[in-house]
C-alpha positions in Angstrom: 50.6 181.1 -30.0 49.4 178.2 -32.2 52.8 176.6 -32.3 53.2 177.0 -28.5 49.9 175.4 -27.8 50.7 172.5 -30.1 54.1 172.1 -28.5 52.5 172.1 -25.1 50.0 169.4 -26.1 52.7 167.2 -27.6 54.9 167.8 -24.6 52.2 166.8 -22.1 51.5 163.7 -24.2 55.2 162.8 -24.4 55.6 163.4 -20.7 52.7 161.2 -19.8 54.1 158.5 -22.1 57.4 158.6 -20.2 55.7 158.4 -16.9 53.0 155.9 -17.5 54.5 153.6 -20.2 58.2 153.8 -19.4 57.9 154.2 -15.6 60.1 157.3 -15.4 59.8 159.7 -12.5 57.9 162.9 -13.1 60.9 165.1 -12.8 63.0 163.1 -15.2 60.1 163.0 -17.7 59.6 166.8 -17.4 63.3 167.5 -17.8 63.5 165.3 -20.9 60.4 166.8 -22.5 61.0 170.5 -21.7 64.8 170.5 -21.3 65.8 169.4 -24.8 64.3 172.4 -26.7 65.6 174.8 -24.1 69.1 173.3 -24.3 69.0 173.6 -28.1 68.1 177.2 -27.8 70.9 177.8 -25.2 73.4 176.1 -27.4 72.9 178.6 -30.2 69.9 177.4 -32.2 68.3 180.9 -32.5 66.3 180.7 -35.7 62.7 180.0 -34.6 61.5 178.2 -37.8 64.7 176.1 -37.8 64.3 175.2 -34.1 60.6 174.3 -34.5 61.3 172.2 -37.6 64.2 170.5 -36.0 62.5 169.7 -32.7 59.3 168.7 -34.5 61.1 166.3 -36.8 63.3 164.8 -34.1 60.5 164.6 -31.4 58.0 163.4 -34.0 60.3 160.5 -35.1 61.2 159.6 -31.5 57.5 159.8 -30.5 56.7 157.3 -33.3 59.5 155.0 -32.0 58.1 155.2 -28.5 54.6 154.4 -29.8 55.9 151.2 -31.5 57.9 150.3 -28.4 54.8 150.9 -26.2 52.8 148.6 -28.5 55.4 145.9 -28.2 55.4 146.2 -24.5 51.6 146.1 -24.3 51.4 143.1 -26.6 53.7 141.1 -24.4 52.3 142.4 -21.0 49.2 141.8 -18.9 47.3 144.5 -20.9 46.9 142.0 -23.7 44.5 140.0 -21.6 42.4 143.1 -20.8 42.3 144.6 -24.3 42.1 143.2 -27.8 45.3 143.9 -29.7 45.8 143.3 -33.4 48.8 141.3 -34.3 51.7 143.1 -36.1 54.7 140.9 -36.7 57.9 141.8 -34.8 59.8 142.4 -38.0 57.3 145.1 -39.1 57.7 146.8 -35.7 61.5 146.8 -36.1 61.2 148.0 -39.6 59.1 150.9 -38.5 61.6 151.8 -35.7 64.5 151.7 -38.2 62.6 153.9 -40.7 61.8 156.5 -38.0 65.3 156.5 -36.6 66.8 156.9 -40.0 64.4 159.9 -40.6 65.6 161.4 -37.3 69.2 160.8 -38.1 68.8 162.4 -41.6 67.1 165.4 -40.1 69.9 165.8 -37.6 72.5 165.4 -40.3 70.8 167.9 -42.7 70.4 170.5 -40.0 74.0 170.2 -38.7 75.4 170.3 -42.2 73.9 173.9 -42.7 
């Protein structure tokens, strides 16, 4: 029950990020958020702990990438005039994105190699 409620909370947050920040349609955002774990289960990932760990690591890493991308978009957009935004150099943002994507790739590689 605890894991389900945390997943639901992160799923709603991720769905809202897709809709509000990346201008996706509600159905596309829902399918992307809810469909990936269901598809993994249907493709044979049956171990619950494995599935939770895999989805958590991959979605956590991608979520971090989306946060950095949202920051970059906000910094360049009209929102900068409305809100104070601390300055992070572009190379730091790209370094963070690379680190998170490498982490996602390593998680995928380690889980597939089992």
